LUMLOPA-102429 format. One record per residue (C-alpha): residue number from 0; residue in three letters; x, y, z. Coordinates in pm, 1 decimal. Example, Ala and Ser with C-alpha at 12.3 -4.5 7.8 and 13.67 -1.06 7.14 Angstrom:
BEGIN
[0 ALA [1230.0 -450.0 780.0]]
[1 SER [1367.0 -106.0 714.0]]
***
This chain:
BEGIN
[0 MET [5410.4 7585.6 8921.8]]
[1 GLN [5696.3 7374.0 8920.6]]
[2 ASN [5953.1 7190.0 8703.3]]
[3 ASP [6187.7 7491.2 8596.7]]
[4 SER [6396.6 7262.0 8412.7]]
[5 LEU [6371.2 6967.3 8183.7]]
[6 TRP [6597.0 6762.7 8408.9]]
[7 SER [6329.9 6763.5 8690.0]]
[8 GLU [6073.2 6571.1 8477.4]]
[9 LEU [6338.4 6318.8 8358.3]]
[10 ILE [6526.9 6249.1 8671.4]]
[11 ASN [6337.5 5909.7 8732.1]]
[12 PRO [6406.0 5782.1 8364.3]]
[13 LEU [6747.0 5903.9 8388.4]]
[14 ILE [6822.7 5706.3 8712.1]]
[15 VAL [6677.2 5402.9 8536.1]]
[16 ALA [6892.7 5424.9 8234.6]]
[17 ILE [7216.0 5478.6 8435.4]]
[18 VAL [7140.7 5206.2 8691.4]]
[19 GLY [7011.2 4961.4 8420.9]]
[20 GLY [7328.4 5025.1 8204.2]]
[21 VAL [7568.9 4949.8 8507.1]]
[22 ILE [7389.7 4659.2 8616.3]]
[23 THR [7370.3 4498.7 8271.0]]
[24 SER [7738.6 4577.9 8213.6]]
[25 PHE [7810.0 4407.7 8541.0]]
[26 LEU [7601.4 4107.1 8469.8]]
[27 GLN [7755.8 4079.5 8107.2]]
[28 HIS [8099.3 4069.8 8262.3]]
[29 LYS [8016.6 3791.5 8522.2]]
[30 THR [7774.4 3569.2 8316.0]]
[31 LEU [7920.5 3575.2 7981.1]]
[32 GLN [8280.9 3563.4 8131.5]]
[33 THR [8420.1 3867.6 7965.0]]
[34 SER [8736.7 3997.8 8086.7]]
[35 SER [8955.6 4313.4 8057.7]]
[36 HIS [9145.1 4162.2 7757.7]]
[37 ASN [9205.8 4453.3 7551.3]]
[38 LYS [9202.0 4367.6 7177.8]]
[39 LEU [9145.1 4726.5 7048.5]]
[40 PHE [9499.7 4766.2 6914.6]]
[41 LYS [9621.4 4406.1 6911.1]]
[42 PRO [9675.3 4220.7 6590.0]]
[43 ILE [9395.3 4005.6 6502.3]]
[44 PRO [9475.4 3631.8 6483.6]]
[45 GLU [9468.3 3497.0 6140.4]]
[46 TYR [9206.5 3209.2 6216.9]]
[47 ILE [8945.8 3491.8 6332.4]]
[48 ILE [8979.5 3666.7 5990.1]]
[49 ASN [8985.6 3316.8 5794.7]]
[50 ALA [8666.9 3225.5 6001.4]]
[51 GLY [8491.5 3536.7 5842.1]]
[52 VAL [8441.0 3713.5 6192.6]]
[53 ASN [8378.1 4087.0 6177.8]]
[54 THR [8700.7 4233.1 6293.0]]
[55 PHE [8501.7 4513.4 6463.0]]
[56 LEU [8298.9 4271.1 6643.1]]
[57 TYR [8600.1 4077.5 6765.1]]
[58 ARG [8775.8 4390.3 6899.8]]
[59 LEU [8452.1 4489.6 7070.8]]
[60 PHE [8395.2 4151.2 7244.8]]
[61 GLY [8580.1 4154.0 7576.0]]
[62 ARG [8697.5 3783.8 7583.3]]
[63 LYS [8982.5 3615.4 7437.3]]
[64 ILE [8854.2 3331.1 7213.9]]
[65 ASN [9076.7 3024.4 7149.6]]
[66 ILE [9015.1 2808.3 6830.2]]
[67 GLU [9063.7 2506.3 7053.1]]
[68 ASN [8793.1 2568.9 7311.9]]
[69 ALA [8539.6 2767.7 7106.3]]
[70 LYS [8198.6 2619.8 7125.9]]
[71 ILE [7841.8 2703.0 7003.4]]
[72 PRO [7650.3 2882.4 7268.1]]
[73 SER [7379.5 2660.5 7448.0]]
[74 ARG [7005.4 2745.6 7479.3]]
[75 LYS [7082.2 2884.2 7818.7]]
[76 ASP [7336.4 3121.5 7672.8]]
[77 TYR [7106.1 3246.2 7409.8]]
[78 VAL [6839.8 3310.2 7677.5]]
[79 LEU [7105.8 3505.4 7891.7]]
[80 ILE [7193.0 3701.2 7589.7]]
[81 PHE [6845.5 3788.6 7501.8]]
[82 THR [6772.3 3884.7 7865.2]]
[83 LEU [7061.8 4117.0 7894.9]]
[84 SER [7010.8 4271.7 7568.3]]
[85 LEU [6637.8 4337.3 7663.2]]
[86 GLY [6752.2 4473.9 7998.4]]
[87 VAL [6973.8 4740.5 7836.8]]
[88 PHE [6734.0 4816.3 7565.0]]
[89 LEU [6448.3 4902.7 7807.5]]
[90 SER [6644.1 5092.5 8063.1]]
[91 ILE [6786.3 5322.2 7804.5]]
[92 GLY [6476.0 5322.4 7579.1]]
[93 CYS [6279.4 5427.5 7880.0]]
[94 PHE [6488.3 5746.7 7913.5]]
[95 SER [6492.6 5821.6 7551.5]]
[96 TYR [6129.7 5772.7 7501.6]]
[97 PHE [6010.6 6008.4 7776.2]]
[98 SER [6282.6 6271.6 7692.5]]
[99 LEU [6226.3 6290.6 7315.1]]
[100 LYS [5858.8 6277.2 7376.0]]
[101 ILE [5871.5 6594.3 7569.4]]
[102 ILE [6132.5 6748.5 7350.8]]
[103 VAL [5928.7 6682.2 7028.7]]
[104 ALA [5602.3 6784.1 7175.5]]
[105 THR [5729.2 7119.6 7300.8]]
[106 PRO [5717.8 7406.1 7056.9]]
[107 ASP [5989.6 7646.2 7024.7]]
[108 GLY [5913.2 7950.8 7258.9]]
[109 TYR [5748.4 7730.5 7510.5]]
[110 THR [5858.2 7518.3 7829.4]]
[111 ASN [5689.8 7223.0 7983.1]]
[112 LEU [5578.7 7272.6 8334.5]]
[113 LYS [5374.6 7072.5 8603.0]]
[114 TYR [5114.4 7232.2 8820.1]]
[115 THR [5207.1 7061.6 9145.0]]
[116 LYS [4872.9 7141.7 9320.7]]
[117 THR [4668.1 6946.9 9079.8]]
[118 ASP [4931.9 6745.0 8886.7]]
[119 GLU [4845.8 6917.0 8566.1]]
[120 PHE [5093.2 6927.3 8277.8]]
[121 PHE [5092.9 7228.5 8041.3]]
[122 LEU [5314.5 7433.8 7800.4]]
[123 ILE [5369.4 7792.4 7865.3]]
[124 SER [5516.9 8096.2 7669.9]]
[125 GLU [5548.8 8455.2 7743.2]]
[126 ASN [5206.7 8508.7 7602.7]]
[127 SER [4998.0 8187.1 7619.6]]
[128 ALA [4968.1 7836.6 7762.3]]
[129 ILE [4862.0 7517.5 7609.2]]
[130 SER [4741.8 7184.3 7753.3]]
[131 TYR [4977.1 6897.5 7752.1]]
[132 PRO [5000.9 6616.7 7649.7]]
[133 ASN [4679.1 6687.6 7457.2]]
[134 LYS [4754.3 7013.2 7308.2]]
[135 LYS [4396.6 7041.1 7166.3]]
[136 GLN [4231.7 7045.9 7502.3]]
[137 TRP [4254.0 7400.2 7565.6]]
[138 TYR [4468.1 7716.9 7494.4]]
[139 LEU [4500.6 8047.9 7699.4]]
[140 ASP [4612.8 8388.2 7654.4]]
[141 GLN [4507.4 8733.4 7794.8]]
[142 ASP [4216.1 8772.1 7542.7]]
[143 ILE [4058.8 8455.3 7651.7]]
[144 CYS [4121.2 8517.3 8020.1]]
[145 HIS [3922.5 8826.4 7989.5]]
[146 SER [3641.2 8672.8 7792.2]]
[147 ASP [3474.7 8518.1 8100.3]]
[148 ILE [3510.0 8449.8 8460.9]]
[149 TYR [3801.7 8207.5 8556.2]]
[150 GLN [3565.2 7928.1 8714.2]]
[151 ASN [3357.8 7916.8 8366.5]]
[152 ILE [3687.0 7896.9 8171.2]]
[153 ALA [3802.4 7614.5 8402.0]]
[154 LEU [3480.8 7428.6 8351.6]]
[155 LYS [3470.5 7482.8 7968.2]]
[156 ASN [3825.5 7353.8 7929.7]]
[157 ASN [3814.0 7082.2 8190.9]]
[158 MET [4088.9 7204.5 8404.2]]
[159 SER [4142.4 7320.0 8757.3]]
[160 TYR [4046.2 7682.5 8864.1]]
[161 GLU [4365.1 7740.9 9049.8]]
[162 LEU [4556.8 7652.2 8711.7]]
[163 VAL [4348.3 7896.0 8532.2]]
[164 TYR [4411.6 8173.0 8788.1]]
[165 ASP [4788.7 8119.0 8782.1]]
[166 ILE [4803.1 8114.3 8417.5]]
[167 CYS [4577.9 8427.3 8359.1]]
[168 THR [4769.2 8625.3 8623.5]]
[169 SER [5109.2 8561.3 8456.9]]
[170 VAL [5107.8 8486.2 8086.9]]
[171 GLY [5112.1 8807.0 7865.2]]
[172 LEU [5165.7 9029.4 8170.0]]
[173 LYS [5460.7 9264.2 8130.5]]
[174 ASN [5581.9 9211.7 8495.9]]
[175 GLU [5577.4 8826.1 8461.0]]
[176 LYS [5726.4 8809.7 8108.5]]
[177 GLU [6101.2 8816.8 8218.2]]
[178 GLY [6037.7 8530.9 8459.4]]
[179 ILE [5864.9 8308.7 8194.8]]
[180 LYS [6140.5 8397.4 7937.0]]
[181 LYS [6400.0 8257.6 8180.5]]
[182 ARG [6213.8 7933.5 8207.9]]
[183 VAL [6182.6 7904.8 7844.4]]
[184 LEU [6548.3 7970.1 7776.5]]
[185 ARG [6643.6 7718.8 8045.9]]
[186 PHE [6428.4 7467.0 7876.2]]
[187 GLN [6593.2 7534.4 7557.5]]
[188 LYS [6926.1 7489.9 7693.8]]
[189 ASP [6831.6 7157.6 7860.5]]
[190 ARG [6678.3 7030.7 7537.1]]
[191 LYS [7012.8 7055.3 7361.6]]
[192 ILE [7199.9 6885.3 7646.3]]
[193 ILE [6946.7 6601.5 7680.7]]
[194 THR [6921.3 6562.9 7298.2]]
[195 GLY [7311.5 6510.5 7299.4]]
[196 LEU [7284.6 6282.9 7604.5]]
[197 ASN [7031.5 6066.5 7408.7]]
[198 PHE [7290.8 6020.8 7131.0]]
[199 ILE [7530.2 5898.0 7367.6]]
[200 PHE [7298.4 5653.1 7541.5]]
[201 ILE [7165.8 5514.8 7217.8]]
[202 ALA [7527.0 5470.9 7101.0]]
[203 TYR [7605.0 5287.4 7416.0]]
[204 CYS [7298.1 5086.8 7384.5]]
[205 ILE [7396.1 4965.4 7030.8]]
[206 VAL [7760.8 4879.1 7148.4]]
[207 MET [7651.5 4700.8 7462.5]]
[208 ILE [7392.6 4501.2 7283.6]]
[209 THR [7642.7 4416.9 7010.5]]
[210 ALA [7899.4 4313.8 7269.5]]
[211 ILE [7640.8 4096.6 7450.6]]
[212 CYS [7550.2 3930.1 7116.0]]
[213 ALA [7910.9 3870.4 7012.7]]
[214 PRO [7937.4 3518.3 7159.5]]
[215 ALA [7628.4 3408.9 6950.8]]
[216 LEU [7775.3 3572.8 6641.9]]
[217 ILE [8149.7 3479.3 6672.8]]
[218 SER [8158.4 3141.4 6840.9]]
[219 PRO [7953.8 2964.8 6563.7]]
[220 LYS [8185.2 3073.8 6278.2]]
[221 ILE [8498.5 2984.8 6473.6]]
[222 VAL [8356.7 2630.3 6542.3]]
[223 ARG [8267.9 2586.7 6163.7]]
[224 TYR [8622.0 2717.2 6058.3]]
[225 ARG [8765.0 2477.7 6307.1]]
[226 GLU [8556.1 2182.3 6186.8]]
[227 LYS [8651.8 2258.4 5822.9]]
[228 TYR [9012.1 2314.5 5901.0]]
[229 PHE [9057.6 1973.4 6057.7]]
[230 GLU [8830.6 1810.0 5790.1]]
[231 ASP [9045.1 1963.4 5511.9]]
[232 LYS [9361.8 1848.4 5692.2]]
[233 PHE [9245.9 1494.8 5752.8]]
[234 LEU [9159.0 1483.4 5374.9]]
[235 ASN [9492.9 1611.0 5267.2]]
[236 ASN [9653.0 1354.4 5471.1]]
[237 HIS [9472.4 1064.0 5303.5]]
***
């Protein structure tokens, strides 16, 4: 048996989420011409407010926008915005999907393991084991283990003999309970940490996508405001 911790099952999706987030952030900075211009605590220009731009969105967008050179994003810009948004969504969504799937599907008192000899996944507690991801495929405890020979139990439940043997010589046995209990407690601890990490990743995903989409949301409003401003000014002068 392997996968004593939840991290060992999620290492690949975690790497994808981190690398995807970093690459998307870098590409956003380069392709959308964002900068380190910090607007978080600086006064918001009057024309931004008059144009009806959301102040939070303006502060989030990492580029200083001048009313004189503002322009509506081109089709190429929209394709780029969609691609970058999709990239960060898929990279972080991959980790969230796999991690939350395991967390939700694993009952309290159990841990999720992989039998490395045969690549079979299952859930185990101090007194029983359950198939995974299809939890209705089989269930084993000491009563079932003693009801028939291991070969027949494996055949009836469509599982390997090796897994049946290892489960039946561990779950429910006094000398093995402490070791299984430690695995379960480790899983419970990891579950809380990964749940918190998911909240952070999801928040980052929302912020990143909002920042990526900001040009498409801000620039058209500024352009319309600029046109209306000059139109009103022209009419007033005549």
